[in-house]
Structure formats: C-alpha cells, structure tokens
PDB file of N, CA, C and O in Angstrom:
ATOM      1  N   MET A   1       2.859  -2.714   3.323  1.00  0.00           N
ATOM      2  CA  MET A   1       2.922  -2.666   4.839  1.00  0.00           C
ATOM      3  C   MET A   1       4.148  -3.547   5.160  1.00  0.00           C
ATOM      4  O   MET A   1       4.331  -4.673   4.697  1.00  0.00           O
ATOM      5  N   THR A   2       4.973  -2.882   6.020  1.00  0.00           N
ATOM      6  CA  THR A   2       6.038  -3.657   6.640  1.00  0.00           C
ATOM      7  C   THR A   2       6.003  -3.646   8.175  1.00  0.00           C
ATOM      8  O   THR A   2       5.543  -2.686   8.795  1.00  0.00           O
ATOM      9  N   ALA A   3       6.471  -4.675   8.735  1.00  0.00           N
ATOM     10  CA  ALA A   3       6.523  -4.730  10.224  1.00  0.00           C
ATOM     11  C   ALA A   3       7.875  -5.253  10.574  1.00  0.00           C
ATOM     12  O   ALA A   3       8.362  -6.151   9.888  1.00  0.00           O
ATOM     13  N   LYS A   4       8.509  -4.757  11.586  1.00  0.00           N
ATOM     14  CA  LYS A   4       9.838  -5.230  12.136  1.00  0.00           C
ATOM     15  C   LYS A   4       9.704  -5.406  13.589  1.00  0.00           C
ATOM     16  O   LYS A   4       9.476  -4.464  14.348  1.00  0.00           O
ATOM     17  N   ASP A   5       9.859  -6.706  13.990  1.00  0.00           N
ATOM     18  CA  ASP A   5       9.804  -7.068  15.440  1.00  0.00           C
ATOM     19  C   ASP A   5      10.995  -6.631  16.190  1.00  0.00           C
ATOM     20  O   ASP A   5      11.974  -6.122  15.646  1.00  0.00           O
ATOM     21  N   ASN A   6      10.875  -6.862  17.555  1.00  0.00           N
ATOM     22  CA  ASN A   6      12.060  -6.483  18.432  1.00  0.00           C
ATOM     23  C   ASN A   6      13.204  -7.333  18.283  1.00  0.00           C
ATOM     24  O   ASN A   6      14.237  -7.022  18.876  1.00  0.00           O
ATOM     25  N   LYS A   7      13.161  -8.419  17.535  1.00  0.00           N
ATOM     26  CA  LYS A   7      14.267  -9.274  17.346  1.00  0.00           C
ATOM     27  C   LYS A   7      14.944  -8.983  15.918  1.00  0.00           C
ATOM     28  O   LYS A   7      15.908  -9.658  15.556  1.00  0.00           O
ATOM     29  N   GLY A   8      14.434  -7.998  15.150  1.00  0.00           N
ATOM     30  CA  GLY A   8      14.930  -7.558  13.929  1.00  0.00           C
ATOM     31  C   GLY A   8      14.396  -8.292  12.663  1.00  0.00           C
ATOM     32  O   GLY A   8      14.803  -8.002  11.538  1.00  0.00           O
ATOM     33  N   LYS A   9      13.490  -9.232  12.893  1.00  0.00           N
ATOM     34  CA  LYS A   9      12.801  -9.878  11.710  1.00  0.00           C
ATOM     35  C   LYS A   9      11.794  -8.967  10.965  1.00  0.00           C
ATOM     36  O   LYS A   9      10.987  -8.295  11.608  1.00  0.00           O
ATOM     37  N   THR A  10      11.836  -8.942   9.662  1.00  0.00           N
ATOM     38  CA  THR A  10      11.039  -8.127   8.918  1.00  0.00           C
ATOM     39  C   THR A  10       9.926  -8.919   8.235  1.00  0.00           C
ATOM     40  O   THR A  10      10.138 -10.010   7.705  1.00  0.00           O
ATOM     41  N   TYR A  11       8.680  -8.300   8.271  1.00  0.00           N
ATOM     42  CA  TYR A  11       7.593  -8.916   7.553  1.00  0.00           C
ATOM     43  C   TYR A  11       7.127  -7.823   6.560  1.00  0.00           C
ATOM     44  O   TYR A  11       7.283  -6.617   6.749  1.00  0.00           O
ATOM     45  N   LYS A  12       6.504  -8.416   5.420  1.00  0.00           N
ATOM     46  CA  LYS A  12       6.103  -7.513   4.365  1.00  0.00           C
ATOM     47  C   LYS A  12       4.894  -8.074   3.693  1.00  0.00           C
ATOM     48  O   LYS A  12       4.814  -9.285   3.486  1.00  0.00           O
ATOM     49  N   GLU A  13       3.882  -7.183   3.320  1.00  0.00           N
ATOM     50  CA  GLU A  13       2.735  -7.480   2.656  1.00  0.00           C
ATOM     51  C   GLU A  13       2.335  -6.339   1.632  1.00  0.00           C
ATOM     52  O   GLU A  13       2.395  -5.157   1.971  1.00  0.00           O
ATOM     53  N   THR A  14       1.957  -6.702   0.463  1.00  0.00           N
ATOM     54  CA  THR A  14       1.734  -5.677  -0.584  1.00  0.00           C
ATOM     55  C   THR A  14       0.301  -5.922  -1.129  1.00  0.00           C
ATOM     56  O   THR A  14      -0.137  -7.049  -1.360  1.00  0.00           O
ATOM     57  N   ARG A  15      -0.369  -4.805  -1.308  1.00  0.00           N
ATOM     58  CA  ARG A  15      -1.706  -4.874  -1.947  1.00  0.00           C
ATOM     59  C   ARG A  15      -1.638  -3.849  -3.149  1.00  0.00           C
ATOM     60  O   ARG A  15      -1.120  -2.740  -3.009  1.00  0.00           O
ATOM     61  N   SER A  16      -2.163  -4.262  -4.278  1.00  0.00           N
ATOM     62  CA  SER A  16      -2.186  -3.451  -5.487  1.00  0.00           C
ATOM     63  C   SER A  16      -3.605  -3.226  -6.029  1.00  0.00           C
ATOM     64  O   SER A  16      -4.397  -4.160  -6.151  1.00  0.00           O
ATOM     65  N   TYR A  17      -3.883  -2.033  -6.331  1.00  0.00           N
ATOM     66  CA  TYR A  17      -5.251  -1.714  -6.955  1.00  0.00           C
ATOM     67  C   TYR A  17      -4.928  -0.960  -8.199  1.00  0.00           C
ATOM     68  O   TYR A  17      -4.116  -0.035  -8.216  1.00  0.00           O
ATOM     69  N   TYR A  18      -5.621  -1.402  -9.291  1.00  0.00           N
ATOM     70  CA  TYR A  18      -5.340  -0.768 -10.570  1.00  0.00           C
ATOM     71  C   TYR A  18      -6.583   0.048 -11.052  1.00  0.00           C
ATOM     72  O   TYR A  18      -7.730  -0.397 -10.998  1.00  0.00           O
ATOM     73  N   PRO A  19      -6.254   1.261 -11.519  1.00  0.00           N
ATOM     74  CA  PRO A  19      -7.370   2.017 -12.068  1.00  0.00           C
ATOM     75  C   PRO A  19      -7.920   1.522 -13.397  1.00  0.00           C
ATOM     76  O   PRO A  19      -7.373   0.600 -14.001  1.00  0.00           O
ATOM     77  N   ILE A  20      -8.931   2.098 -13.816  1.00  0.00           N
ATOM     78  CA  ILE A  20      -9.612   1.592 -15.101  1.00  0.00           C
ATOM     79  C   ILE A  20      -8.602   1.508 -16.267  1.00  0.00           C
ATOM     80  O   ILE A  20      -8.629   0.529 -17.012  1.00  0.00           O
ATOM     81  N   GLY A  21      -7.777   2.433 -16.432  1.00  0.00           N
ATOM     82  CA  GLY A  21      -6.788   2.561 -17.582  1.00  0.00           C
ATOM     83  C   GLY A  21      -5.697   1.575 -17.615  1.00  0.00           C
ATOM     84  O   GLY A  21      -4.885   1.623 -18.539  1.00  0.00           O
ATOM     85  N   VAL A  22      -5.597   0.630 -16.636  1.00  0.00           N
ATOM     86  CA  VAL A  22      -4.483  -0.276 -16.585  1.00  0.00           C
ATOM     87  C   VAL A  22      -5.015  -1.720 -16.654  1.00  0.00           C
ATOM     88  O   VAL A  22      -5.970  -2.044 -15.948  1.00  0.00           O
ATOM     89  N   ASP A  23      -4.449  -2.555 -17.450  1.00  0.00           N
ATOM     90  CA  ASP A  23      -4.854  -3.969 -17.455  1.00  0.00           C
ATOM     91  C   ASP A  23      -4.346  -4.881 -16.389  1.00  0.00           C
ATOM     92  O   ASP A  23      -3.608  -4.383 -15.539  1.00  0.00           O
ATOM     93  N   LEU A  24      -4.639  -6.146 -16.317  1.00  0.00           N
ATOM     94  CA  LEU A  24      -4.203  -6.985 -15.300  1.00  0.00           C
ATOM     95  C   LEU A  24      -2.687  -7.247 -15.237  1.00  0.00           C
ATOM     96  O   LEU A  24      -2.126  -7.649 -14.218  1.00  0.00           O
ATOM     97  N   ASP A  25      -2.111  -7.008 -16.319  1.00  0.00           N
ATOM     98  CA  ASP A  25      -0.586  -7.151 -16.385  1.00  0.00           C
ATOM     99  C   ASP A  25       0.161  -5.908 -16.022  1.00  0.00           C
ATOM    100  O   ASP A  25       1.391  -5.870 -16.040  1.00  0.00           O
ATOM    101  N   GLY A  26      -0.633  -4.836 -15.674  1.00  0.00           N
ATOM    102  CA  GLY A  26       0.039  -3.515 -15.267  1.00  0.00           C
ATOM    103  C   GLY A  26       0.344  -2.611 -16.504  1.00  0.00           C
ATOM    104  O   GLY A  26       0.922  -1.539 -16.328  1.00  0.00           O
ATOM    105  N   TYR A  27      -0.013  -2.998 -17.691  1.00  0.00           N
ATOM    106  CA  TYR A  27       0.224  -2.210 -18.816  1.00  0.00           C
ATOM    107  C   TYR A  27      -0.878  -1.239 -19.055  1.00  0.00           C
ATOM    108  O   TYR A  27      -2.045  -1.603 -18.907  1.00  0.00           O
ATOM    109  N   MET A  28      -0.578  -0.012 -19.418  1.00  0.00           N
ATOM    110  CA  MET A  28      -1.622   0.982 -19.695  1.00  0.00           C
ATOM    111  C   MET A  28      -2.251   0.799 -20.952  1.00  0.00           C
ATOM    112  O   MET A  28      -1.578   0.686 -21.977  1.00  0.00           O
ATOM    113  N   ARG A  29      -3.592   0.759 -20.954  1.00  0.00           N
ATOM    114  CA  ARG A  29      -4.407   0.640 -22.210  1.00  0.00           C
ATOM    115  C   ARG A  29      -4.456   1.915 -22.977  1.00  0.00           C
ATOM    116  O   ARG A  29      -4.625   1.946 -24.196  1.00  0.00           O
ATOM    117  N   TYR A  30      -4.297   3.018 -22.188  1.00  0.00           N
ATOM    118  CA  TYR A  30      -4.250   4.322 -22.863  1.00  0.00           C
ATOM    119  C   TYR A  30      -3.104   5.027 -22.254  1.00  0.00           C
ATOM    120  O   TYR A  30      -2.582   4.631 -21.212  1.00  0.00           O
ATOM    121  N   GLY A  31      -2.684   6.152 -22.952  1.00  0.00           N
ATOM    122  CA  GLY A  31      -1.518   6.968 -22.492  1.00  0.00           C
ATOM    123  C   GLY A  31      -1.995   7.713 -21.177  1.00  0.00           C
ATOM    124  O   GLY A  31      -3.188   7.838 -20.899  1.00  0.00           O
ATOM    125  N   ALA A  32      -1.032   8.163 -20.444  1.00  0.00           N
ATOM    126  CA  ALA A  32      -1.387   8.866 -19.123  1.00  0.00           C
ATOM    127  C   ALA A  32      -2.230  10.151 -19.449  1.00  0.00           C
ATOM    128  O   ALA A  32      -3.096  10.537 -18.664  1.00  0.00           O
ATOM    129  N   TRP A  33      -1.971  10.766 -20.562  1.00  0.00           N
ATOM    130  CA  TRP A  33      -2.782  11.957 -20.827  1.00  0.00           C
ATOM    131  C   TRP A  33      -4.314  11.605 -21.166  1.00  0.00           C
ATOM    132  O   TRP A  33      -5.220  12.429 -21.042  1.00  0.00           O
ATOM    133  N   GLN A  34      -4.489  10.339 -21.590  1.00  0.00           N
ATOM    134  CA  GLN A  34      -5.813   9.965 -21.936  1.00  0.00           C
ATOM    135  C   GLN A  34      -6.675   9.399 -20.819  1.00  0.00           C
ATOM    136  O   GLN A  34      -7.902   9.413 -20.917  1.00  0.00           O
ATOM    137  N   ILE A  35      -5.997   8.858 -19.669  1.00  0.00           N
ATOM    138  CA  ILE A  35      -6.663   8.251 -18.544  1.00  0.00           C
ATOM    139  C   ILE A  35      -6.737   9.122 -17.371  1.00  0.00           C
ATOM    140  O   ILE A  35      -7.205   8.706 -16.311  1.00  0.00           O
ATOM    141  N   LYS A  36      -6.235  10.475 -17.535  1.00  0.00           N
ATOM    142  CA  LYS A  36      -6.147  11.296 -16.368  1.00  0.00           C
ATOM    143  C   LYS A  36      -7.584  11.424 -15.668  1.00  0.00           C
ATOM    144  O   LYS A  36      -7.696  11.297 -14.448  1.00  0.00           O
ATOM    145  N   GLU A  37      -8.583  11.662 -16.433  1.00  0.00           N
ATOM    146  CA  GLU A  37      -9.912  11.796 -15.855  1.00  0.00           C
ATOM    147  C   GLU A  37     -10.471  10.496 -15.303  1.00  0.00           C
ATOM    148  O   GLU A  37     -11.229  10.509 -14.333  1.00  0.00           O
ATOM    149  N   ILE A  38     -10.109   9.389 -15.905  1.00  0.00           N
ATOM    150  CA  ILE A  38     -10.577   8.125 -15.474  1.00  0.00           C
ATOM    151  C   ILE A  38      -9.935   7.725 -14.152  1.00  0.00           C
ATOM    152  O   ILE A  38     -10.595   7.185 -13.264  1.00  0.00           O
ATOM    153  N   VAL A  39      -8.620   8.001 -14.034  1.00  0.00           N
ATOM    154  CA  VAL A  39      -7.935   7.693 -12.775  1.00  0.00           C
ATOM    155  C   VAL A  39      -8.499   8.529 -11.620  1.00  0.00           C
ATOM    156  O   VAL A  39      -8.707   8.043 -10.508  1.00  0.00           O
ATOM    157  N   ASP A  40      -8.743   9.849 -11.945  1.00  0.00           N
ATOM    158  CA  ASP A  40      -9.253  10.682 -10.936  1.00  0.00           C
ATOM    159  C   ASP A  40     -10.653  10.273 -10.466  1.00  0.00           C
ATOM    160  O   ASP A  40     -10.989  10.433  -9.292  1.00  0.00           O
ATOM    161  N   LEU A  41     -11.481   9.735 -11.405  1.00  0.00           N
ATOM    162  CA  LEU A  41     -12.848   9.304 -11.046  1.00  0.00           C
ATOM    163  C   LEU A  41     -12.793   8.044 -10.220  1.00  0.00           C
ATOM    164  O   LEU A  41     -13.675   7.839  -9.385  1.00  0.00           O
ATOM    165  N   THR A  42     -11.782   7.165 -10.409  1.00  0.00           N
ATOM    166  CA  THR A  42     -11.689   5.937  -9.661  1.00  0.00           C
ATOM    167  C   THR A  42     -11.224   6.137  -8.179  1.00  0.00           C
ATOM    168  O   THR A  42     -11.440   5.271  -7.330  1.00  0.00           O
ATOM    169  N   LEU A  43     -10.608   7.254  -7.912  1.00  0.00           N
ATOM    170  CA  LEU A  43     -10.267   7.579  -6.578  1.00  0.00           C
ATOM    171  C   LEU A  43     -11.398   8.280  -5.914  1.00  0.00           C
ATOM    172  O   LEU A  43     -11.641   9.454  -6.190  1.00  0.00           O
ATOM    173  N   GLN A  44     -12.110   7.599  -5.037  1.00  0.00           N
ATOM    174  CA  GLN A  44     -13.409   8.096  -4.552  1.00  0.00           C
ATOM    175  C   GLN A  44     -13.077   9.186  -3.472  1.00  0.00           C
ATOM    176  O   GLN A  44     -12.327   8.877  -2.546  1.00  0.00           O
ATOM    177  N   PRO A  45     -13.588  10.403  -3.550  1.00  0.00           N
ATOM    178  CA  PRO A  45     -13.304  11.380  -2.485  1.00  0.00           C
ATOM    179  C   PRO A  45     -13.989  11.135  -1.209  1.00  0.00           C
ATOM    180  O   PRO A  45     -15.111  10.631  -1.174  1.00  0.00           O
ATOM    181  N   LYS A  46     -13.304  11.498  -0.112  1.00  0.00           N
ATOM    182  CA  LYS A  46     -13.827  11.304   1.207  1.00  0.00           C
ATOM    183  C   LYS A  46     -14.346   9.927   1.584  1.00  0.00           C
ATOM    184  O   LYS A  46     -15.282   9.790   2.371  1.00  0.00           O
ATOM    185  N   THR A  47     -13.699   8.881   0.990  1.00  0.00           N
ATOM    186  CA  THR A  47     -14.048   7.496   1.217  1.00  0.00           C
ATOM    187  C   THR A  47     -12.841   6.795   1.826  1.00  0.00           C
ATOM    188  O   THR A  47     -11.727   6.996   1.341  1.00  0.00           O
ATOM    189  N   THR A  48     -13.000   6.026   2.809  1.00  0.00           N
ATOM    190  CA  THR A  48     -11.877   5.484   3.433  1.00  0.00           C
ATOM    191  C   THR A  48     -11.924   3.870   2.907  1.00  0.00           C
ATOM    192  O   THR A  48     -12.950   3.191   2.948  1.00  0.00           O
ATOM    193  N   GLN A  49     -10.706   3.425   2.441  1.00  0.00           N
ATOM    194  CA  GLN A  49     -10.584   2.002   2.024  1.00  0.00           C
ATOM    195  C   GLN A  49      -9.926   1.284   3.167  1.00  0.00           C
ATOM    196  O   GLN A  49      -8.768   1.563   3.479  1.00  0.00           O
ATOM    197  N   ARG A  50     -10.606   0.387   3.790  1.00  0.00           N
ATOM    198  CA  ARG A  50     -10.021  -0.355   4.955  1.00  0.00           C
ATOM    199  C   ARG A  50      -9.442  -1.745   4.443  1.00  0.00           C
ATOM    200  O   ARG A  50      -9.999  -2.465   3.614  1.00  0.00           O
ATOM    201  N   GLU A  51      -8.269  -1.995   5.054  1.00  0.00           N
ATOM    202  CA  GLU A  51      -7.616  -3.274   4.691  1.00  0.00           C
ATOM    203  C   GLU A  51      -7.210  -3.923   6.021  1.00  0.00           C
ATOM    204  O   GLU A  51      -6.927  -3.251   7.013  1.00  0.00           O
ATOM    205  N   GLN A  52      -7.198  -5.237   5.992  1.00  0.00           N
ATOM    206  CA  GLN A  52      -6.764  -6.019   7.051  1.00  0.00           C
ATOM    207  C   GLN A  52      -5.558  -6.787   6.683  1.00  0.00           C
ATOM    208  O   GLN A  52      -5.606  -7.495   5.678  1.00  0.00           O
ATOM    209  N   VAL A  53      -4.466  -6.719   7.402  1.00  0.00           N
ATOM    210  CA  VAL A  53      -3.292  -7.511   7.035  1.00  0.00           C
ATOM    211  C   VAL A  53      -2.798  -8.228   8.445  1.00  0.00           C
ATOM    212  O   VAL A  53      -2.649  -7.603   9.495  1.00  0.00           O
ATOM    213  N   VAL A  54      -2.594  -9.490   8.302  1.00  0.00           N
ATOM    214  CA  VAL A  54      -2.261 -10.313   9.412  1.00  0.00           C
ATOM    215  C   VAL A  54      -0.809 -10.777   9.290  1.00  0.00           C
ATOM    216  O   VAL A  54      -0.479 -11.439   8.306  1.00  0.00           O
ATOM    217  N   PHE A  55       0.079 -10.459  10.247  1.00  0.00           N
ATOM    218  CA  PHE A  55       1.383 -10.989  10.352  1.00  0.00           C
ATOM    219  C   PHE A  55       1.390 -11.902  11.597  1.00  0.00           C
ATOM    220  O   PHE A  55       0.861 -11.573  12.659  1.00  0.00           O
ATOM    221  N   GLU A  56       2.064 -13.137  11.378  1.00  0.00           N
ATOM    222  CA  GLU A  56       2.190 -14.100  12.410  1.00  0.00           C
ATOM    223  C   GLU A  56       3.559 -13.940  13.022  1.00  0.00           C
ATOM    224  O   GLU A  56       4.556 -14.410  12.474  1.00  0.00           O
ATOM    225  N   PHE A  57       3.606 -13.259  14.188  1.00  0.00           N
ATOM    226  CA  PHE A  57       4.834 -13.063  14.893  1.00  0.00           C
ATOM    227  C   PHE A  57       5.194 -14.274  15.830  1.00  0.00           C
ATOM    228  O   PHE A  57       4.309 -15.005  16.274  1.00  0.00           O
ATOM    229  N   ASP A  58       6.485 -14.453  16.106  1.00  0.00           N
ATOM    230  CA  ASP A  58       6.726 -15.456  17.135  1.00  0.00           C
ATOM    231  C   ASP A  58       6.178 -15.237  18.434  1.00  0.00           C
ATOM    232  O   ASP A  58       5.877 -14.097  18.786  1.00  0.00           O
ATOM    233  N   LYS A  59       6.009 -16.291  19.229  1.00  0.00           N
ATOM    234  CA  LYS A  59       5.322 -16.134  20.499  1.00  0.00           C
ATOM    235  C   LYS A  59       6.053 -15.245  21.495  1.00  0.00           C
ATOM    236  O   LYS A  59       5.423 -14.628  22.354  1.00  0.00           O
ATOM    237  N   ASP A  60       7.368 -15.176  21.390  1.00  0.00           N
ATOM    238  CA  ASP A  60       8.193 -14.359  22.315  1.00  0.00           C
ATOM    239  C   ASP A  60       8.450 -12.957  21.822  1.00  0.00           C
ATOM    240  O   ASP A  60       9.261 -12.265  22.438  1.00  0.00           O
ATOM    241  N   VAL A  61       7.847 -12.495  20.798  1.00  0.00           N
ATOM    242  CA  VAL A  61       8.015 -11.123  20.274  1.00  0.00           C
ATOM    243  C   VAL A  61       7.271 -10.149  21.312  1.00  0.00           C
ATOM    244  O   VAL A  61       6.120 -10.369  21.690  1.00  0.00           O
ATOM    245  N   GLU A  62       7.983  -9.125  21.710  1.00  0.00           N
ATOM    246  CA  GLU A  62       7.359  -8.174  22.622  1.00  0.00           C
ATOM    247  C   GLU A  62       6.788  -6.881  22.032  1.00  0.00           C
ATOM    248  O   GLU A  62       5.863  -6.274  22.572  1.00  0.00           O
ATOM    249  N   SER A  63       7.401  -6.475  20.863  1.00  0.00           N
ATOM    250  CA  SER A  63       6.914  -5.340  20.193  1.00  0.00           C
ATOM    251  C   SER A  63       7.275  -5.363  18.731  1.00  0.00           C
ATOM    252  O   SER A  63       8.074  -6.179  18.273  1.00  0.00           O
ATOM    253  N   ALA A  64       6.643  -4.413  17.986  1.00  0.00           N
ATOM    254  CA  ALA A  64       6.891  -4.325  16.471  1.00  0.00           C
ATOM    255  C   ALA A  64       6.639  -2.901  16.009  1.00  0.00           C
ATOM    256  O   ALA A  64       5.788  -2.182  16.534  1.00  0.00           O
ATOM    257  N   ASP A  65       7.400  -2.537  15.029  1.00  0.00           N
ATOM    258  CA  ASP A  65       7.264  -1.247  14.385  1.00  0.00           C
ATOM    259  C   ASP A  65       6.604  -1.540  13.066  1.00  0.00           C
ATOM    260  O   ASP A  65       7.144  -2.271  12.235  1.00  0.00           O
ATOM    261  N   VAL A  66       5.325  -0.914  12.856  1.00  0.00           N
ATOM    262  CA  VAL A  66       4.643  -1.213  11.605  1.00  0.00           C
ATOM    263  C   VAL A  66       4.540   0.104  10.843  1.00  0.00           C
ATOM    264  O   VAL A  66       4.248   1.165  11.393  1.00  0.00           O
ATOM    265  N   THR A  67       4.797  -0.030   9.555  1.00  0.00           N
ATOM    266  CA  THR A  67       4.805   1.173   8.694  1.00  0.00           C
ATOM    267  C   THR A  67       3.911   0.847   7.442  1.00  0.00           C
ATOM    268  O   THR A  67       4.039  -0.208   6.821  1.00  0.00           O
ATOM    269  N   VAL A  68       3.022   1.791   7.121  1.00  0.00           N
ATOM    270  CA  VAL A  68       2.202   1.718   5.856  1.00  0.00           C
ATOM    271  C   VAL A  68       2.580   2.841   4.981  1.00  0.00           C
ATOM    272  O   VAL A  68       2.694   3.994   5.397  1.00  0.00           O
ATOM    273  N   ASN A  69       2.780   2.464   3.711  1.00  0.00           N
ATOM    274  CA  ASN A  69       3.059   3.430   2.692  1.00  0.00           C
ATOM    275  C   ASN A  69       2.092   3.304   1.536  1.00  0.00           C
ATOM    276  O   ASN A  69       1.949   2.190   1.032  1.00  0.00           O
ATOM    277  N   VAL A  70       1.445   4.292   1.088  1.00  0.00           N
ATOM    278  CA  VAL A  70       0.523   4.295   0.013  1.00  0.00           C
ATOM    279  C   VAL A  70       1.144   5.046  -1.157  1.00  0.00           C
ATOM    280  O   VAL A  70       1.430   6.236  -1.019  1.00  0.00           O
ATOM    281  N   TYR A  71       1.356   4.432  -2.256  1.00  0.00           N
ATOM    282  CA  TYR A  71       1.933   5.004  -3.429  1.00  0.00           C
ATOM    283  C   TYR A  71       0.943   5.191  -4.582  1.00  0.00           C
ATOM    284  O   TYR A  71       0.040   4.377  -4.775  1.00  0.00           O
ATOM    285  N   TYR A  72       1.120   6.244  -5.322  1.00  0.00           N
ATOM    286  CA  TYR A  72       0.297   6.604  -6.517  1.00  0.00           C
ATOM    287  C   TYR A  72       1.213   6.473  -7.726  1.00  0.00           C
ATOM    288  O   TYR A  72       2.246   7.139  -7.792  1.00  0.00           O
ATOM    289  N   TYR A  73       0.841   5.607  -8.701  1.00  0.00           N
ATOM    290  CA  TYR A  73       1.585   5.515  -9.926  1.00  0.00           C
ATOM    291  C   TYR A  73       0.748   6.059 -11.051  1.00  0.00           C
ATOM    292  O   TYR A  73      -0.275   5.494 -11.438  1.00  0.00           O
ATOM    293  N   ILE A  74       1.241   7.234 -11.590  1.00  0.00           N
ATOM    294  CA  ILE A  74       0.487   7.842 -12.765  1.00  0.00           C
ATOM    295  C   ILE A  74       1.016   7.223 -13.994  1.00  0.00           C
ATOM    296  O   ILE A  74       0.259   7.046 -14.949  1.00  0.00           O
ATOM    297  N   SER A  75       2.366   6.853 -14.049  1.00  0.00           N
ATOM    298  CA  SER A  75       2.802   6.329 -15.356  1.00  0.00           C
ATOM    299  C   SER A  75       2.971   4.830 -15.354  1.00  0.00           C
ATOM    300  O   SER A  75       3.288   4.253 -16.394  1.00  0.00           O
ATOM    301  N   GLY A  76       2.776   4.194 -14.252  1.00  0.00           N
ATOM    302  CA  GLY A  76       3.061   2.717 -14.118  1.00  0.00           C
ATOM    303  C   GLY A  76       4.389   2.371 -13.836  1.00  0.00           C
ATOM    304  O   GLY A  76       4.678   1.187 -13.666  1.00  0.00           O
ATOM    305  N   LYS A  77       5.297   3.325 -13.759  1.00  0.00           N
ATOM    306  CA  LYS A  77       6.774   2.913 -13.484  1.00  0.00           C
ATOM    307  C   LYS A  77       7.219   3.644 -12.233  1.00  0.00           C
ATOM    308  O   LYS A  77       7.831   3.004 -11.377  1.00  0.00           O
ATOM    309  N   LYS A  78       6.958   4.951 -12.054  1.00  0.00           N
ATOM    310  CA  LYS A  78       7.509   5.738 -10.989  1.00  0.00           C
ATOM    311  C   LYS A  78       6.349   5.971 -10.007  1.00  0.00           C
ATOM    312  O   LYS A  78       5.311   6.499 -10.405  1.00  0.00           O
ATOM    313  N   GLY A  79       6.514   5.574  -8.696  1.00  0.00           N
ATOM    314  CA  GLY A  79       5.493   5.843  -7.794  1.00  0.00           C
ATOM    315  C   GLY A  79       5.807   6.977  -6.829  1.00  0.00           C
ATOM    316  O   GLY A  79       6.980   7.180  -6.515  1.00  0.00           O
ATOM    317  N   ASP A  80       4.908   7.661  -6.383  1.00  0.00           N
ATOM    318  CA  ASP A  80       5.068   8.769  -5.455  1.00  0.00           C
ATOM    319  C   ASP A  80       4.328   8.356  -4.152  1.00  0.00           C
ATOM    320  O   ASP A  80       3.185   7.902  -4.215  1.00  0.00           O
ATOM    321  N   ILE A  81       4.944   8.504  -3.035  1.00  0.00           N
ATOM    322  CA  ILE A  81       4.261   8.275  -1.647  1.00  0.00           C
ATOM    323  C   ILE A  81       3.334   9.394  -1.490  1.00  0.00           C
ATOM    324  O   ILE A  81       3.699  10.569  -1.538  1.00  0.00           O
ATOM    325  N   ILE A  82       2.022   8.981  -1.283  1.00  0.00           N
ATOM    326  CA  ILE A  82       0.960   9.998  -1.007  1.00  0.00           C
ATOM    327  C   ILE A  82       0.547   9.918   0.389  1.00  0.00           C
ATOM    328  O   ILE A  82      -0.117  10.841   0.860  1.00  0.00           O
ATOM    329  N   TYR A  83       0.895   8.835   1.153  1.00  0.00           N
ATOM    330  CA  TYR A  83       0.488   8.671   2.490  1.00  0.00           C
ATOM    331  C   TYR A  83       1.355   7.670   3.209  1.00  0.00           C
ATOM    332  O   TYR A  83       1.605   6.589   2.675  1.00  0.00           O
ATOM    333  N   THR A  84       1.813   7.979   4.373  1.00  0.00           N
ATOM    334  CA  THR A  84       2.613   7.068   5.201  1.00  0.00           C
ATOM    335  C   THR A  84       2.214   7.230   6.596  1.00  0.00           C
ATOM    336  O   THR A  84       1.859   8.331   7.016  1.00  0.00           O
ATOM    337  N   LYS A  85       2.254   6.130   7.377  1.00  0.00           N
ATOM    338  CA  LYS A  85       1.903   6.166   8.795  1.00  0.00           C
ATOM    339  C   LYS A  85       2.706   4.999   9.496  1.00  0.00           C
ATOM    340  O   LYS A  85       2.751   3.871   9.005  1.00  0.00           O
ATOM    341  N   SER A  86       3.317   5.333  10.640  1.00  0.00           N
ATOM    342  CA  SER A  86       4.016   4.347  11.341  1.00  0.00           C
ATOM    343  C   SER A  86       3.460   4.346  12.777  1.00  0.00           C
ATOM    344  O   SER A  86       3.001   5.339  13.343  1.00  0.00           O
ATOM    345  N   LYS A  87       3.558   3.107  13.297  1.00  0.00           N
ATOM    346  CA  LYS A  87       2.960   2.897  14.701  1.00  0.00           C
ATOM    347  C   LYS A  87       3.883   1.786  15.402  1.00  0.00           C
ATOM    348  O   LYS A  87       4.274   0.766  14.835  1.00  0.00           O
ATOM    349  N   HIS A  88       4.139   2.112  16.597  1.00  0.00           N
ATOM    350  CA  HIS A  88       4.901   1.082  17.454  1.00  0.00           C
ATOM    351  C   HIS A  88       3.901   0.303  18.284  1.00  0.00           C
ATOM    352  O   HIS A  88       3.163   0.882  19.081  1.00  0.00           O
ATOM    353  N   LEU A  89       3.875  -1.027  18.099  1.00  0.00           N
ATOM    354  CA  LEU A  89       3.008  -1.885  18.848  1.00  0.00           C
ATOM    355  C   LEU A  89       3.638  -2.713  19.945  1.00  0.00           C
ATOM    356  O   LEU A  89       4.692  -3.315  19.737  1.00  0.00           O
ATOM    357  N   VAL A  90       3.044  -2.753  21.057  1.00  0.00           N
ATOM    358  CA  VAL A  90       3.599  -3.518  22.220  1.00  0.00           C
ATOM    359  C   VAL A  90       2.593  -4.671  22.554  1.00  0.00           C
ATOM    360  O   VAL A  90       1.388  -4.459  22.694  1.00  0.00           O
ATOM    361  N   PHE A  91       3.131  -5.823  22.665  1.00  0.00           N
ATOM    362  CA  PHE A  91       2.285  -7.006  22.865  1.00  0.00           C
ATOM    363  C   PHE A  91       2.540  -7.469  24.356  1.00  0.00           C
ATOM    364  O   PHE A  91       3.690  -7.579  24.781  1.00  0.00           O
ATOM    365  N   LYS A  92       1.438  -7.736  25.131  1.00  0.00           N
ATOM    366  CA  LYS A  92       1.471  -8.117  26.468  1.00  0.00           C
ATOM    367  C   LYS A  92       1.124  -9.583  26.566  1.00  0.00           C
ATOM    368  O   LYS A  92       1.092 -10.137  27.665  1.00  0.00           O
TER     369      LYS A  92
END
C-alpha cells in the first residue's frame, strides 16, 4: 500500500503472505509444478482478508491518494498484479 499526501510526501507499507510451498526465507521447498495444488488450496475462495494499515500524516495534510496493489508470485521472483484499488481521501 502506498499513500501520497497533497505535499508530495510518499508513505509505503508492505505485507507478505507465503503459501505452504514457500519457507520463511522465501525459497520454494518444492518446484512450482509440485505446489500448484497447495497454493490454490491456500487461497480461500469467497473469503475476504482484511488488513489495517496506519499512516501518520502531518497535521496540516489536507488530502492523500492511497493505492493498494495485490501481487501473486507463482515462481517467487516475478509477481503479477491481481488486484488494484485507488482512493482519494480528504481530511477535514
């Protein structure tokens, strides 16, 4: 998630989730052809994953553009964007 305030300052936060076939260092325990079914089973259908990210803007910031990108990494190296959402927030 990234946010850019009306003064041009950029904020960034990253969350990472690893499927069963990947260890804590990000290395694949199995080849992509072996974990295909496991990865598909770890993505729960029709379930929403809710996250809360807090950015501390300066007191005089009036607005911010916030963008969320969700990437899917099948090989561990190249990620494809599977979801993106942008919103303009105005603070009063």
